[in-house]
N, C-alpha and C positions, 0 to 999 in steps of 0.2 A: 898238143903238145909243148910248150917252149924248150928250150936246151936246158938242163941242168934239172929239169921237173922230173918227177916220178908219181905214179898211182900205189897208192898205198893202200894193197889186197885188203888189208882190214878195218877198214873206210867204209870196205861193200859189203863188210860183217857186220853191220851196226847193228845194236841190238832193237828189237821195236820198240814205240815208245811203250808205256805200261799202260793200259787203258784204267782210269781214275773216275771216280761216281761224279768225286765234288769238281774238278775240271772239266770233264768233257761226260758230261750222260749220257749222250748219244751213241761215243763212238762205245761206248761200253754195251749199251741195248744192241750194236752190229757186231760186238765181240762176240755176243753171246748168244748171237743167231743163228751166226756161221760155226760157232764150236754145237751148238743143237741142228744144226744141219747135217754135219758129220756122225755124231750121235743117231741121228735118224738113215742115214747111206744118201743123202740127198744133197746137189750142187746148191737146190735155193727153196729156203724154203717157202711154207706156201702163207699169206696173205694173214690166213687166220692165227698159225701159231706166230708169228710174225708178232699179229697183235694182243696174244698172249701173252707172250715174255716183255713188251713194252706196257703193258696194264699191271703186269706185274712187279717189275724192279720201281718203279718209282717207291713202293712200299719198304722196299729195303733201305731207298736213300733217305725216306721221311725219319727211319726210324734211327738210321747211322747221324742224321745231321741232329736229333735229340738225345743219342747219348754222346755224342762230342763237343754236344753243347757245358756238356756236367767234367768236361775231361780240362787239365791245363795244356796251351801248347807244347811241352817239355813231352807229357804225358802221349798225345796225341802224335811226335816222332818218333817217340820209341815202339809204340805200339805194336808187337809185330801180330797179334791176336786178331781171329775174328771179330767185331763189335756185330756187326747180323749177318742175314744172308737171306739167301734165297735158292728156290727148288725150280729143275730148268723142267724141260717137257717130260713131262712122264715119269714125275719126279725121279728121276733116275743121277743123274749129273747136279753135284751140291754145289752154291758157290757161296763163300765167302766176302766179303769187304771189310777191311782196318779204316781205322779209325782216320788214316793217310787221304783214301776215298779207293786205296787197289782194291782191286776183282782177284778175287783168288779162284781156282779149281779144286777142290776136296781129291786129290789123288785115290781116295779109300771109297768113293763115293765115285766114280768113273772108267770108262776103259780105255783100252791104250790110242783110240787113236783122238780120241777127244781128250786125252792130256797131250796128244806132240800138237795136236792142233792149239792149243789151249798155250802152249810153252812158244809155238809162231808166229802168236798174236804179241808176244809179253807179259803175256799171264800167269802167273807162276800154279804149281800146280802138287803143294805137299800131300802126304800122306791125309796127316790132320792139318784142317782148318781151325 
């Protein structure tokens, strides 16, 4: 470090990037896999369960794309409600997808450890989506 420079402790606390199905679908899939592993009490999800998640999420993406085709760009920017969604393994966790592609975890349909993991990954967990 050079003289006169300082370390900004806030920079180290930077918020994680919000997973977005329209911008990085694979990152969203990986985030959901991490949350679902938390639900199951596992460090890693088995391949079968990962495949199930990977197979169901494209349906939500297709529905989202169909719905946003009928929305103006202003509507997409200001819309905070989920436009589509999908369920986690065992149909416990429920996820929503906003018009801008960001994913949400329903706080009403999850447990504390999954909500905490979602927030850690940059995913909002409002009570109602």
